[in-house]
N, C-alpha and C positions, 0 to 999 in steps of 0.2 A: 413590120407595124401587126398587131394583133389589135381586131376590135376590141378587147378588153380595156388596151390605152387609151381608144377614144376616148369613151364612160371612166375616164380615173375620175375626172371633176366633178360629174355626176352621180358617182358614186361618194363620195368626198363628202358634196353639200349633203347630199342624203343622208348622209350617217350624221352631221349636224343637226339635219334639221328633226330626225326622230330622237335625238339625245336631248336635245333645245324642246322640243314638247313634252321631254318627260322634266323637263329639268321644270317648265312652267305651271307643269300638274303638280309637283310636289309644292312649291314656292305656294300655288296655290290653297294645296291642303295645309300649311303651316296658316297662312292666312285665316282661311276659316276655322281654323282649330287656335286661333290666337287666345281663346279666355276659356279653353277647354279644361277644367280641375278633373275630370277625370278620362281616363281611357282605357282601353281593353288589358293593356298592363298592367293598370291599376297606379295611381297618380295619374299629376299632371301628365298633359301630351307634351314629348320632347318635341324640340322641332327638327327638321328632316333636310338633311344635303345628299345631294347627287354626285355618285363619285364618278369622273372619266379617265378615260385611258386613251394614249396614241395607238393606231393602228397603226404598226409598220410593217413595210413589207421589204421582203430579202433578193435584191438583183447588187450586180456588180457595177459599180462605178465605172467611168469611161477612160482611167488608170489604173485598173485593175485594182482600186482598195474599193473594200464592202460599202453600198450605201443602204443606207434604209431610208428609202421615200415614205413621207406620211400616208397613207392611205383611208384617213378618216378617224373617227372617233367611236372608240365603246362605250355603252355604261357598265359601270364596274358594280355596282350596286347604291343603293339607297340607305346612309346610318344615319343614326341617331347622333344629334350636337350633344354631348357629354358635359355641358358647358352647366353651371349651377342655376337654379330652378329658383327663380325671383319668391320673396314671401310677401304678402300684401296683408294689413289689416283690416280684415270684414270679418265683424267677429256674428254678426246672423248667416252666414254662411252657412250651408250643411256641411261643407267638408271643413273646416275650419276647426284649427285644435283647441286645446284649452285656453290659450291667448289669444286666441281669434285672429290667429293668420291661418292663410290660405295658402298653399304652395301655387304660383302659377304656371302657365308653357314659359320655355324660356326662348319666345318668338318676338322681336321684336319690329315691328310693322314698318317703321321705317327702313330697317335694313333688307326686310322680304319685301319691299316695294323696289327698292333699288335691282334685288335680285330679280325680281318679275321683266322689270326694264333691259336689264343687262341679256335675260335669255331674250327674249321677243327682239331687240336688236338684233342677236347674234341668229336667231332664226330667219327672221328677215336680210341679213345679209347673205344666209345659206343661198336662198331662194333666189335672190337678186345673181346668185353666182349663176343657179339652175338657167334663170330665162337668160342670161349670158349665153350660156352655150348652147341651149337649146337652137337659139336665133343664129348662132355660128352656125351652127349644124343646117338650119335651112339653109344659111346663103351659099352654105357648102353646094350643098344637092343642086343648088339653083343656079350654079354657073355651073355644074356637069352636067346640066342639060343641055 
């Protein structure tokens, strides 16, 4: 058994921690800009989503069949949500059109709060796995002494 196999649980959890941290940062940015009617690209801000991809390893299974064990998660990128931008009637707003309508970001605060909570819980779960693996390794080293 190679040393890499002993640390595979740590690598999986570490990749999850990194991915969920980025997800929390993106969600926090969405919340912070929920009412931003101007973005660097022009127009209102579009909410963003983080895209994850499973990292698979190539190994042969015990029965000769090809098996691809999960080796963690990888962030593919951050993409803009292309859903429709809501229009709100605010006649005195500097970005209002002739009818007094302002295009607002497509950020829904309740949805973003749920996304933030799920990312936070996933982060905590990955952290608990790292702590459990560390404790098991410490106990193994203590038994070997």
